[in-house]
Structures are given as C-alpha cells and as structure tokens.
GUSEFI-811520 format. One line per 5 residues: their letters; for each residue y negated, x negated, z negated of N, C-alpha, C. Coordinates in steps of 0.2 Angstrom, whole numbers, plus 5000, padded with zeros to 4 digits. Example, Ala and Ser with C-alpha at 12.3 -4.5 7.8 and 13.67 -1.06 7.14 Angstrom:
<recs>
as = 5028:4934:4961:5022:4938:4961:5016:4934:4961; 5011:4936:4965:5005:4932:4964:5000:4936:4961
</recs>
This chain:
<recs>
mqwna = 4583:5022:4694:4584:5014:4695:4591:5012:4695; 4595:5015:4690:4602:5013:4690:4606:5016:4696; 4604:5022:4698:4607:5025:4704:4606:5020:4710; 4600:5018:4711:4598:5014:4717:4602:5007:4717; 4603:5004:4711:4607:4998:4710:4614:4999:4712
nkmwq = 4617:5005:4710:4624:5006:4712:4625:5007:4719; 4620:5011:4722:4620:5012:4729:4620:5005:4733; 4615:5001:4730:4615:4994:4734:4621:4990:4734; 4625:4990:4728:4631:4987:4727:4636:4990:4732; 4637:4996:4732:4641:4999:4737:4640:4998:4744
taaas = 4634:4997:4746:4632:4996:4753:4634:4988:4754; 4633:4984:4750:4634:4977:4751:4642:4976:4751; 4646:4979:4747:4653:4979:4747:4656:4981:4754; 4653:4987:4756:4655:4990:4763:4654:4985:4768; 4648:4982:4768:4646:4977:4773:4651:4971:4773
lvamt = 4653:4968:4767:4657:4963:4766:4664:4964:4769; 4667:4970:4768:4673:4972:4771:4673:4972:4778; 4667:4975:4781:4667:4976:4788:4666:4969:4791; 4662:4965:4788:4662:4958:4791:4669:4954:4791; 4672:4955:4785:4679:4951:4785:4684:4954:4790
sylna = 4684:4961:4791:4688:4963:4796:4686:4961:4803; 4680:4960:4804:4678:4958:4811:4680:4951:4812; 4679:4947:4807:4681:4940:4807:4688:4939:4808; 4692:4943:4804:4699:4942:4805:4702:4944:4812; 4698:4950:4815:4700:4952:4821:4698:4947:4827
dydna = 4693:4943:4826:4691:4938:4830:4695:4932:4830; 4697:4931:4824:4702:4925:4823:4709:4926:4826; 4711:4933:4825:4718:4935:4828:4717:4934:4836; 4711:4936:4839:4710:4936:4846:4710:4929:4848; 4707:4924:4844:4707:4917:4846:4714:4914:4846
qmrnl = 4718:4916:4841:4724:4914:4840:4728:4916:4847; 4728:4922:4848:4731:4925:4854:4729:4921:4861; 4723:4920:4861:4720:4917:4867:4723:4909:4867; 4723:4906:4862:4726:4899:4861:4733:4899:4863; 4737:4904:4861:4744:4904:4862:4745:4905:4870
enrvs = 4741:4910:4873:4742:4912:4880:4740:4905:4884; 4735:4902:4882:4733:4896:4886:4738:4890:4885; 4742:4890:4880:4747:4885:4879:4753:4887:4883; 4755:4893:4883:4760:4895:4887:4759:4894:4895; 4753:4896:4897:4751:4895:4904:4751:4888:4906
tleqk = 4749:4883:4901:4749:4876:4903:4757:4874:4904; 4761:4876:4899:4768:4874:4900:4771:4877:4906; 4769:4883:4908:4772:4886:4914:4770:4882:4920; 4764:4879:4920:4762:4875:4926:4765:4869:4926; 4768:4866:4920:4771:4860:4920:4779:4860:4922
kgang = 4781:4866:4923:4789:4867:4924:4790:4864:4931; 4797:4861:4930:4799:4858:4936:4802:4863:4941; 4805:4860:4946:4808:4864:4952:4814:4868:4949; 4817:4866:4944:4823:4869:4941:4821:4874:4935; 4815:4875:4934:4812:4880:4929:4812:4877:4922
minpn = 4813:4871:4921:4813:4868:4915:4807:4864:4914; 4804:4864:4908:4798:4860:4906:4800:4853:4906; 4806:4851:4903:4808:4844:4903:4815:4844:4906; 4816:4842:4913:4822:4843:4916:4828:4839:4913; 4834:4841:4914:4840:4837:4911:4840:4830:4913
grpev = 4842:4826:4908:4842:4819:4910:4850:4816:4910; 4854:4821:4908:4861:4819:4908:4864:4818:4915; 4870:4815:4915:4873:4815:4922:4876:4821:4924; 4874:4824:4930:4877:4830:4932:4881:4829:4938; 4888:4831:4937:4893:4830:4943:4893:4837:4947
rdgad = 4896:4836:4953:4896:4842:4957:4903:4845:4956; 4903:4852:4955:4909:4856:4954:4914:4853:4949; 4911:4850:4944:4916:4847:4939:4917:4852:4933; 4921:4849:4928:4923:4853:4922:4918:4852:4917; 4913:4848:4918:4907:4847:4913:4910:4843:4907
ifitg = 4915:4839:4908:4918:4835:4902:4917:4828:4903; 4916:4824:4898:4916:4817:4899:4919:4814:4893; 4922:4808:4894:4926:4804:4889:4923:4797:4889; 4923:4794:4883:4920:4787:4882:4925:4783:4878; 4925:4776:4879:4929:4771:4876:4925:4765:4874
dallw = 4925:4762:4868:4921:4756:4866:4926:4751:4863; 4925:4745:4865:4928:4739:4862:4923:4736:4857; 4925:4735:4851:4920:4733:4846:4922:4726:4844; 4917:4721:4843:4918:4715:4841:4913:4714:4835; 4914:4716:4829:4909:4716:4824:4911:4711:4818
qaheg = 4905:4710:4814:4906:4706:4809:4903:4710:4803; 4906:4709:4797:4904:4713:4791:4900:4708:4786; 4896:4711:4782:4893:4707:4777:4892:4712:4771; 4892:4709:4765:4891:4713:4759:4889:4709:4753; 4884:4712:4750:4881:4708:4744:4885:4709:4738
glgfa = 4884:4704:4733:4887:4705:4727:4894:4703:4726; 4897:4698:4731:4904:4696:4731:4905:4689:4729; 4900:4686:4727:4900:4679:4724:4906:4678:4719; 4911:4673:4720:4916:4673:4716:4917:4667:4711; 4913:4662:4713:4913:4655:4709:4907:4652:4709
iesel = 4905:4648:4704:4899:4644:4705:4901:4636:4704; 4899:4632:4709:4901:4625:4709:4895:4621:4707; 4897:4618:4701:4892:4614:4698:4893:4606:4700; 4887:4603:4703:4888:4596:4705:4888:4591:4699; 4884:4593:4694:4883:4588:4688:4887:4592:4682
ahldt = 4892:4588:4679:4896:4591:4674:4893:4589:4667; 4887:4592:4665:4884:4591:4659:4884:4597:4655; 4888:4598:4649:4889:4604:4646:4883:4607:4643; 4877:4603:4642:4871:4606:4639:4867:4609:4645; 4868:4607:4651:4865:4611:4657:4871:4612:4662
pldhs = 4875:4616:4661:4881:4617:4665:4880:4619:4672; 4874:4623:4673:4873:4626:4680:4867:4622:4684; 4866:4616:4681:4861:4612:4685:4864:4610:4692; 4860:4610:4697:4862:4608:4704:4869:4612:4705; 4868:4618:4705:4874:4622:4706:4873:4627:4712
svenp = 4879:4629:4715:4878:4634:4720:4884:4639:4720; 4882:4645:4722:4887:4651:4722:4891:4651:4728; 4898:4652:4727:4903:4652:4733:4904:4660:4735; 4903:4661:4741:4903:4668:4743:4909:4668:4749; 4912:4674:4750:4916:4675:4756:4913:4673:4762
hfkyd = 4917:4670:4767:4915:4669:4774:4917:4674:4778; 4913:4678:4781:4915:4684:4785:4915:4682:4793; 4921:4684:4796:4922:4682:4803:4921:4689:4807; 4922:4688:4814:4921:4694:4818:4929:4697:4819; 4929:4703:4819:4935:4707:4820:4934:4712:4826
wgfrl = 4940:4714:4829:4940:4719:4834:4942:4726:4832; 4938:4731:4835:4940:4738:4833:4939:4742:4839; 4939:4748:4839:4938:4753:4844:4934:4759:4842; 4931:4762:4847:4928:4769:4847:4930:4773:4853; 4933:4779:4851:4935:4784:4856:4931:4790:4856
gagyn = 4929:4793:4861:4925:4799:4861:4926:4804:4867; 4924:4810:4866:4924:4815:4871:4918:4820:4870; 4916:4823:4876:4910:4828:4876:4911:4833:4881; 4907:4838:4880:4906:4844:4884:4899:4846:4886; 4897:4846:4892:4891:4848:4894:4890:4856:4894
lphdg = 4886:4858:4889:4885:4866:4888:4881:4869:4894; 4883:4875:4896:4879:4878:4902:4872:4880:4900; 4870:4880:4893:4864:4882:4891:4859:4877:4891; 4854:4876:4895:4848:4872:4894:4849:4865:4893; 4855:4863:4896:4856:4855:4896:4859:4852:4890
wdlya = 4861:4857:4885:4864:4854:4879:4871:4851:4880; 4873:4847:4875:4880:4844:4876:4882:4843:4869; 4889:4844:4868:4893:4843:4862:4897:4836:4863; 4897:4832:4857:4900:4825:4858:4903:4824:4851; 4909:4821:4851:4913:4819:4845:4916:4812:4847
dwthi = 4916:4808:4842:4919:4801:4843:4922:4799:4836; 4926:4794:4837:4930:4791:4831:4929:4784:4831; 4927:4780:4826:4926:4773:4826:4931:4770:4821; 4935:4765:4823:4940:4762:4818:4940:4755:4819; 4939:4751:4813:4939:4744:4813:4942:4742:4806
nmrsh = 4946:4736:4806:4949:4733:4800:4945:4726:4800; 4942:4724:4794:4939:4718:4794:4941:4714:4788; 4941:4708:4788:4943:4704:4782:4939:4697:4782; 4940:4694:4776:4937:4688:4775:4941:4684:4770; 4941:4677:4770:4945:4673:4766:4941:4667:4765
heeag = 4941:4665:4759:4937:4658:4757:4941:4655:4751; 4942:4649:4751:4945:4645:4746:4941:4639:4744; 4940:4638:4738:4936:4632:4736:4939:4628:4730; 4940:4622:4731:4943:4617:4726:4938:4613:4723; 4938:4612:4716:4934:4608:4713:4935:4600:4714
eegef = 4930:4596:4716:4931:4589:4717:4930:4585:4710; 4931:4579:4710:4930:4575:4705:4923:4575:4703; 4921:4576:4697:4914:4576:4694:4911:4583:4695; 4915:4588:4697:4912:4595:4698:4916:4600:4694; 4913:4605:4692:4916:4611:4689:4915:4617:4693
lwpmw = 4920:4621:4693:4920:4628:4696:4920:4633:4690; 4915:4637:4690:4914:4642:4685:4916:4649:4688; 4921:4652:4685:4923:4659:4688:4918:4664:4686; 4917:4669:4691:4912:4674:4690:4915:4681:4689; 4921:4682:4690:4924:4689:4689:4928:4690:4683
ihpas = 4929:4684:4679:4933:4685:4673:4930:4689:4668; 4933:4694:4664:4930:4698:4659:4926:4693:4654; 4920:4694:4652:4917:4689:4648:4920:4689:4641; 4924:4694:4639:4928:4693:4632:4935:4690:4633; 4937:4689:4639:4943:4686:4640:4944:4679:4636
pfsln = 4950:4677:4634:4950:4670:4631:4949:4665:4635; 4949:4666:4642:4947:4660:4647:4940:4661:4650; 4936:4665:4647:4929:4666:4650:4925:4660:4650; 4926:4656:4645:4922:4650:4644:4925:4644:4648; 4930:4644:4651:4934:4639:4654:4931:4638:4662
vvgea = 4933:4632:4664:4932:4631:4671:4939:4631:4675; 4939:4631:4681:4945:4632:4685:4945:4626:4690; 4951:4624:4692:4952:4619:4697:4951:4621:4704; 4953:4628:4705:4953:4631:4712:4951:4638:4712; 4947:4641:4716:4946:4648:4717:4947:4650:4724
earwk = 4950:4656:4725:4951:4659:4731:4949:4666:4731; 4946:4668:4737:4944:4675:4737:4946:4678:4744; 4949:4684:4743:4952:4688:4749:4949:4695:4749; 4945:4696:4755:4942:4703:4755:4944:4707:4761; 4946:4713:4761:4948:4717:4766:4944:4724:4766
mhlnv = 4943:4727:4772:4940:4733:4773:4943:4737:4779; 4945:4743:4778:4947:4748:4783:4941:4753:4784; 4938:4754:4790:4933:4758:4791:4935:4763:4796; 4934:4770:4794:4935:4775:4799:4928:4780:4799; 4925:4781:4804:4920:4786:4805:4921:4791:4810
idldm = 4920:4797:4809:4920:4802:4814:4913:4806:4814; 4910:4806:4820:4904:4809:4821:4905:4815:4826; 4901:4821:4824:4901:4827:4829:4894:4829:4829; 4891:4829:4835:4884:4831:4836:4883:4835:4842; 4877:4838:4842:4875:4842:4848:4868:4839:4850
greff = 4866:4838:4856:4860:4835:4858:4858:4837:4865; 4852:4835:4867:4850:4837:4874:4846:4831:4877; 4848:4828:4882:4845:4823:4885:4840:4825:4891; 4834:4823:4891:4829:4826:4895:4824:4820:4898; 4821:4821:4903:4816:4816:4906:4809:4818:4903
tskwl = 4806:4813:4900:4799:4813:4898:4795:4810:4903; 4798:4806:4908:4794:4803:4913:4800:4801:4919; 4797:4798:4924:4802:4797:4929:4808:4792:4927; 4806:4787:4923:4810:4782:4921:4812:4782:4913; 4811:4787:4910:4812:4787:4903:4815:4794:4901
tfrph = 4821:4794:4897:4824:4800:4895:4825:4799:4887; 4825:4805:4884:4826:4805:4876:4832:4810:4875; 4836:4809:4870:4841:4813:4868:4841:4814:4861; 4837:4819:4858:4838:4820:4851:4844:4824:4849; 4847:4822:4844:4853:4825:4842:4854:4826:4835
fglrs = 4858:4831:4833:4860:4832:4826:4867:4834:4825; 4870:4833:4819:4877:4835:4818:4880:4833:4811; 4886:4831:4811:4889:4829:4805:4893:4822:4806; 4893:4819:4800:4897:4813:4800:4901:4813:4794; 4907:4810:4795:4912:4809:4789:4914:4802:4790
awirq = 4915:4798:4784:4917:4791:4784:4922:4790:4778; 4927:4786:4780:4932:4783:4775:4931:4776:4775; 4930:4773:4769:4929:4766:4768:4933:4763:4762; 4938:4759:4764:4943:4756:4759:4942:4749:4759; 4940:4746:4753:4939:4739:4752:4944:4737:4746
sydvd = 4946:4731:4747:4950:4727:4742:4947:4720:4741; 4947:4718:4735:4944:4711:4734:4948:4708:4729; 4952:4703:4731:4957:4699:4726:4954:4692:4725; 4953:4690:4719:4951:4683:4717:4956:4680:4713; 4958:4674:4715:4963:4670:4711:4959:4664:4708
yegiy = 4960:4662:4702:4958:4656:4699:4964:4652:4697; 4965:4646:4699:4971:4642:4697:4969:4636:4694; 4973:4634:4689:4971:4628:4684:4965:4630:4680; 4967:4633:4674:4961:4634:4669:4961:4629:4664; 4955:4626:4664:4953:4620:4660:4948:4621:4655
tpaeg = 4948:4618:4649:4943:4618:4644:4938:4612:4647; 4932:4614:4648:4927:4609:4651:4926:4603:4646; 4926:4597:4649:4924:4591:4645:4918:4587:4649; 4915:4584:4645:4909:4580:4647:4911:4575:4653; 4908:4576:4659:4909:4572:4664:4916:4574:4668
nlnpi = 4919:4579:4665:4925:4581:4668:4931:4575:4668; 4931:4571:4663:4935:4565:4663:4942:4567:4661; 4942:4571:4655:4948:4573:4652:4949:4580:4650; 4948:4584:4655:4949:4592:4654:4956:4593:4651; 4956:4598:4647:4962:4601:4644:4964:4607:4648
kvgde = 4970:4607:4650:4973:4613:4654:4975:4618:4649; 4973:4624:4649:4974:4630:4644:4978:4636:4648; 4978:4636:4654:4981:4641:4658:4983:4640:4665; 4987:4643:4668:4989:4642:4675:4985:4646:4680; 4984:4652:4679:4981:4656:4684:4978:4663:4681
ikidl = 4973:4665:4684:4970:4671:4682:4969:4675:4689; 4972:4681:4689:4971:4685:4695:4967:4691:4694; 4962:4692:4698:4957:4698:4698:4959:4702:4704; 4961:4708:4703:4962:4713:4709:4957:4719:4708; 4953:4720:4714:4948:4725:4714:4949:4729:4720
nnkfw = 4948:4736:4719:4948:4741:4724:4942:4745:4724; 4940:4747:4730:4934:4752:4730:4935:4757:4736; 4936:4763:4735:4937:4768:4740:4931:4773:4740; 4929:4775:4746:4924:4780:4747:4926:4785:4753; 4924:4791:4752:4925:4796:4757:4918:4800:4756
gigpr = 4915:4802:4762:4909:4806:4761:4908:4810:4768; 4904:4815:4767:4902:4819:4773:4895:4822:4772; 4892:4823:4778:4885:4825:4777:4882:4825:4784; 4875:4827:4784:4872:4828:4791:4870:4821:4794; 4869:4821:4800:4867:4815:4804:4862:4818:4809
fgldt = 4856:4814:4810:4851:4815:4814:4849:4809:4818; 4847:4809:4824:4846:4803:4828:4842:4804:4835; 4840:4799:4838:4837:4799:4844:4840:4794:4849; 4842:4795:4855:4845:4791:4860:4839:4790:4865; 4838:4784:4867:4833:4783:4873:4836:4779:4878
qwglg = 4834:4780:4884:4836:4776:4890:4830:4775:4894; 4829:4768:4896:4823:4766:4899:4825:4763:4906; 4824:4767:4912:4826:4765:4918:4823:4759:4921; 4827:4755:4924:4825:4749:4928:4826:4749:4935; 4830:4754:4938:4831:4755:4945:4838:4752:4947
tgfsl = 4840:4755:4953:4846:4753:4956:4852:4754:4951; 4852:4759:4947:4857:4761:4942:4857:4758:4935; 4852:4753:4934:4852:4749:4928:4847:4752:4924; 4848:4751:4917:4843:4754:4912:4845:4750:4906; 4840:4751:4901:4840:4748:4894:4841:4754:4890
ygnas = 4845:4754:4885:4846:4759:4880:4844:4757:4873; 4841:4761:4869:4840:4760:4862:4841:4767:4858; 4846:4766:4853:4847:4772:4849:4847:4771:4842; 4845:4776:4838:4844:4776:4831:4846:4782:4828; 4849:4782:4822:4851:4788:4818:4852:4786:4811
islly = 4852:4791:4807:4853:4791:4800:4857:4797:4797; 4861:4795:4792:4866:4800:4789:4865:4800:4782; 4866:4806:4779:4866:4806:4772:4873:4809:4770; 4877:4805:4766:4884:4807:4765:4885:4809:4758; 4887:4815:4756:4889:4816:4749:4896:4815:4749
gffss = 4898:4810:4744:4905:4808:4744:4907:4806:4737; 4913:4803:4737:4917:4802:4731:4919:4794:4731; 4917:4791:4726:4919:4784:4725:4925:4783:4720; 4930:4779:4721:4935:4777:4717:4936:4770:4716; 4935:4767:4711:4936:4759:4710:4940:4757:4705
yfhel = 4943:4751:4705:4948:4749:4701:4947:4742:4699; 4948:4740:4693:4948:4733:4691:4954:4731:4687; 4957:4725:4689:4963:4723:4685:4963:4716:4684; 4964:4713:4678:4964:4706:4677:4971:4704:4674; 4974:4699:4676:4980:4697:4674:4979:4689:4672
drrln = 4980:4687:4666:4980:4680:4664:4987:4677:4663; 4988:4672:4667:4994:4669:4666:4994:4662:4662; 4997:4662:4656:4997:4657:4652:5001:4651:4654; 5001:4645:4650:5004:4639:4652:5012:4640:4652; 5014:4645:4648:5021:4646:4648:5024:4651:4654
gigvp = 5019:4653:4658:5021:4657:4664:5021:4664:4663; 5019:4666:4657:5019:4673:4655:5013:4676:4657; 5013:4682:4661:5007:4685:4663:5005:4691:4658; 4999:4690:4656:4996:4695:4651:4990:4699:4654; 4991:4705:4655:4986:4710:4658:4980:4711:4653
yaath = 4974:4708:4655:4969:4709:4650:4965:4715:4651; 4964:4718:4657:4960:4724:4658:4963:4727:4664; 4963:4734:4664:4965:4738:4670:4961:4745:4669; 4955:4745:4673:4950:4750:4672:4949:4754:4679; 4949:4760:4678:4948:4764:4684:4941:4768:4683
nsfrq = 4937:4769:4688:4931:4772:4688:4930:4776:4694; 4929:4783:4693:4928:4787:4699:4922:4792:4698; 4918:4793:4703:4912:4797:4702:4910:4799:4709; 4905:4804:4709:4902:4807:4716:4895:4804:4716; 4893:4803:4723:4887:4800:4724:4885:4801:4731
ttavs = 4878:4803:4733:4876:4803:4739:4873:4796:4742; 4875:4794:4748:4873:4788:4750:4871:4788:4757; 4867:4784:4760:4864:4784:4766:4867:4779:4771; 4867:4781:4778:4870:4776:4783:4865:4776:4788; 4863:4770:4791:4858:4769:4796:4862:4766:4802
dlqlg = 4860:4768:4808:4863:4765:4814:4858:4763:4819; 4859:4757:4822:4854:4755:4828:4859:4752:4833; 4857:4754:4840:4860:4751:4846:4855:4749:4851; 4856:4743:4854:4852:4741:4859:4857:4738:4865; 4855:4739:4871:4859:4736:4876:4857:4737:4883
lrydh = 4861:4735:4888:4860:4736:4895:4865:4741:4898; 4863:4745:4902:4868:4750:4905:4868:4751:4912; 4873:4752:4916:4874:4753:4923:4877:4760:4924; 4874:4764:4928:4877:4771:4930:4878:4771:4937; 4883:4775:4939:4885:4775:4946:4888:4782:4947
mfsnd = 4886:4786:4952:4889:4792:4955:4893:4790:4961; 4899:4794:4962:4903:4792:4967:4907:4798:4969; 4911:4798:4975:4915:4803:4978:4911:4809:4979; 4905:4808:4982:4900:4814:4984:4898:4817:4978; 4896:4813:4973:4893:4815:4966:4898:4820:4962
rfhfn = 4904:4819:4964:4909:4823:4960:4911:4820:4953; 4910:4813:4953:4912:4809:4947:4906:4805:4945; 4905:4803:4939:4900:4798:4936:4904:4793:4932; 4901:4787:4932:4904:4782:4928:4899:4777:4926; 4899:4775:4919:4894:4770:4917:4897:4765:4913
iqagw = 4895:4759:4913:4897:4754:4908:4891:4751:4905; 4892:4749:4899:4886:4746:4895:4888:4741:4890; 4884:4736:4889:4885:4731:4884:4879:4730:4879; 4880:4730:4873:4875:4729:4868:4877:4727:4861; 4872:4727:4857:4872:4725:4850:4871:4731:4846
ehhmf = 4875:4731:4840:4875:4737:4836:4874:4734:4828; 4871:4738:4824:4870:4737:4817:4870:4743:4813; 4875:4743:4808:4876:4749:4804:4876:4747:4797; 4872:4750:4793:4871:4749:4786:4873:4755:4782; 4878:4753:4778:4881:4758:4773:4878:4756:4766
fsqnq = 4873:4760:4764:4870:4758:4758:4874:4759:4752; 4873:4755:4747:4876:4755:4740:4884:4756:4740; 4887:4752:4745:4895:4753:4745:4898:4748:4741; 4895:4743:4738:4899:4738:4733:4898:4741:4726; 4904:4745:4725:4904:4749:4718:4910:4746:4714
fvrfv = 4912:4739:4716:4917:4736:4712:4915:4735:4705; 4919:4737:4700:4918:4736:4693:4917:4729:4691; 4911:4727:4688:4910:4720:4686:4908:4720:4678; 4912:4718:4674:4911:4717:4667:4906:4712:4665; 4901:4713:4661:4895:4709:4660:4894:4707:4652
dniek = 4898:4709:4648:4896:4708:4640:4903:4706:4637; 4902:4701:4633:4908:4699:4629:4908:4702:4622; 4903:4706:4620:4902:4709:4613:4904:4716:4614; 4900:4720:4618:4902:4727:4620:4906:4727:4626; 4913:4726:4625:4917:4725:4630:4917:4730:4636
gnfvv = 4915:4736:4635:4915:4741:4640:4909:4741:4645; 4905:4736:4644:4899:4736:4648:4900:4733:4655; 4899:4737:4660:4900:4734:4667:4894:4737:4671; 4894:4734:4677:4889:4736:4682:4892:4738:4689; 4889:4742:4693:4891:4744:4699:4885:4743:4704
nqgdl = 4886:4746:4710:4881:4746:4715:4877:4739:4716; 4882:4734:4717:4879:4727:4718:4877:4725:4725; 4878:4729:4730:4876:4727:4736:4877:4733:4742; 4874:4731:4748:4875:4736:4753:4880:4732:4758; 4884:4737:4762:4889:4735:4767:4886:4735:4774
ttqgw = 4886:4730:4778:4883:4731:4785:4889:4728:4789; 4889:4732:4795:4893:4729:4801:4889:4729:4807; 4889:4723:4810:4885:4722:4816:4889:4718:4821; 4887:4718:4827:4891:4714:4832:4890:4717:4839; 4894:4715:4844:4894:4717:4851:4899:4723:4852
tlsar = 4896:4727:4857:4900:4733:4859:4900:4733:4867; 4906:4734:4870:4907:4735:4877:4910:4742:4878; 4906:4747:4881:4907:4754:4882:4908:4756:4889; 4912:4761:4890:4912:4764:4897:4912:4772:4896; 4910:4776:4901:4910:4783:4901:4912:4786:4908
fdf = 4915:4791:4907:4918:4794:4914:4916:4802:4913; 4913:4804:4918:4911:4811:4918:4915:4814:4924; 4918:4820:4923:4921:4824:4929:4921:4831:4928
</recs>
C-alpha cells in the first residue's frame, strides 16, 4: 500500500513538471509571436526615409549641420519672504498691528540675453545644443511713515536694543545676478503632419547671486498716537547676501504645432534637479545718536542642498528656408516662466531669548516675461 502511494506521488510530480514546462514553452512562444507582430507593425509604419518617426528638425542642403541662436529677454523677478516693514495705520500701542500692511520690494522688468549653438548629429536625427542665459535684475522700494502711522522694522535682530522701536523711513534694495548654462541632447520628430516633439535630456548649471540691503532711518520709541515719539537712534543698516551654485540633470519636452505657411505655435517644458551650495550672510549695523556705528551681528551660513528648477515656454514661431534650402532661419516671440525653488535662504533671526535662532528657505524665486528669439541653420 505504501509502495503504491509513493508511486502515485512520483507520477503526479512528473506530470506537474511536464505541464509547467509545456506552459512555459507556450508562454515563450506567445511572447516571441507578440514581439514579431510588433516589429512587423512598426516596419509597416516606416516612412520613405526608413524612420518610424521622421526627423522634424530643419534640414539644410549641403550644410555644416550647425545652428546658432540668440534671444533678447525682458523678464521680471519675484521672490517670497522679502517683506521689510509693516505700516500701521492706527498707532495704538495695545494693538500695534491693527489695520496694518506689509511693505514688499517692487519688482520691475529688466533686459538680459541668451546665446546658444547646436550641432545636428548624423545618427538618427539627434542633435546637441548648449546655451547660456544671463540677466541682472533689481528692485527698489522706499516707504516713509506719515503722521499718525508707525513703521515697524522686520529685519532687525529681535534681541537688538532697537528691536521694539519704530522707524521714520524704511528702504529696501534687492539685486540678483543670474547665469544658467544648459547642455542637452534631443531628437525632434513628427508625430503627425502638423505636430513635432523633441524630448531631450542633459545637464544644467546655475549661478545665482542675491543681495538685499534694508536701511531703517530715524529710530523712535513709539508713543501713543505718535504725537511725541522719542528719537533713540539715527539708522540701522541690514546687509544680506545669498549665493548659490548648482549642477544636475535636466529633462524636458519641446513641442511645435504647425499652423501653415511657415507659422507654428510652440510649447516647451522641462525640469532640473541641481545639487548645489548655498552661502548666505547677515550683517546688522546700529548707528546711535552720536553717529557711532555699532555692529550687532555678522553671521555667515553655508550648506549644501538639492533644489529644483522648472521651465515653461509658450509662443509663436515663423520658419523660412532660403537660397535653395541651403539655409534656414526662424524667429519667434513668446512668454517664459522659470521657477527656482527654495532660493530665498537669507538668514532671518526670530528670537530675542535664544539669540542664535534663525530661519531660512522663506520663498521661491521666479523669473518670467517676454522673449524674442532667432535661429540660423547653415
């Protein structure tokens, strides 16, 4: 009886192994048939030039496969966390911030440029492209307290002798120097008669230098109704610096939507992750009534951090081939938006008891505005 049971189990095991092998073989055959069918389908979709998705890039005749670009930039910057004074309409000391508003820098448009060059690779329609973006941006805003109003300073160290005082005038000056270098490789191809895609990947490096100077003039001890304030200081100067350098991968997708007769709409998007180095500096100088300047704080902070950058571009483009297709020229105008996340790393002290407590990462930096671009292929 035991011998029959063992023989039965051996037979069942052998049958299971045989069935598993048969199923695996059938699965492998099905996979192979599926792959062959996909390849056959793709072969049937090939164009006249032998490519599944024909090149969408401009192709000049007997050229060097080189193109150059130039852009004129008219951009405006914005950054959070730069409020420098609070204006209080009602000067009641028991509710000093009632009916109050925060004064922020006023950002204007500034000019910059972008220069680039590329090479059309002979393999499968790929291209290499590098460009350099440079722009200097600034902001200036000045606010004076009127009769019946208080100006409360926001950047003075909370433990400073003047931290509880009001000021007669507040002035903020912000500057930024931005340099970005991109190197990418991509392939532009037709997905339909009027639509092309150019996925691309590469490297980005960015240098961002910011300075923020805040001056408070006329330091007063607040009095009820602001009728007889007592002047206790002449000026407080706050000097802030924030430098960033980073490098990392960049991925994106450029699209072109044909309209006919050389005109098209374009829409591009990309994102970068930059591993970089921040260096920030805080300096406060208190100038007393006797004119003597007393430095209250001079603090340096440096650290490494990965930060993200996003890019968006939208606009109208016109392309033209000339001289028997030996040259190509296009011109385009559009709007761009670039967000540099977590760029406001200015040191801001927040405690009058634990004097070393400060905060950073108070806001994102954005640049946005109009761009006029031209490209020449030869």
